[in-house]
C-alpha positions, 0 to 999 in steps of 0.5 A, a space after each residue: 515485491 512480497 517482501 515490500 508488501 510484508 514490511 508495509 502490513 507490518 508497519 500498518 500493524 504496528 501503528 493500529 496496534 499503537 491507535 488502539 492502545 492509547 485512549 482517545 485516538 484522534 481523527 488526525 491519527 486516523 487521517 494520516 494512517 489513510 493518507 499512509 496506506 493510500 500513498 503505498 497504493 498509489 507507490 505499488 499501483 505505479 510500479 506495477 502499472 507498467 510491467 501489467 500494460 508490458 506483459 498485456 502488449 506482448 501477449 497482444 502482440 503474439 496473438 
């Protein structure tokens, strides 16, 4: 999971670097960046949500 986060952070940093190096970055480019970050967050929460729910259920049952 951490390798996925490192890849996503590297990708976002590359996109950010590209946006800052060009003059006149438009709102569309920033919108795409925000959409990409939101999509990554949704995927991560969806993936980890089930695992966290299972962990809490297991702990609750053992108590």
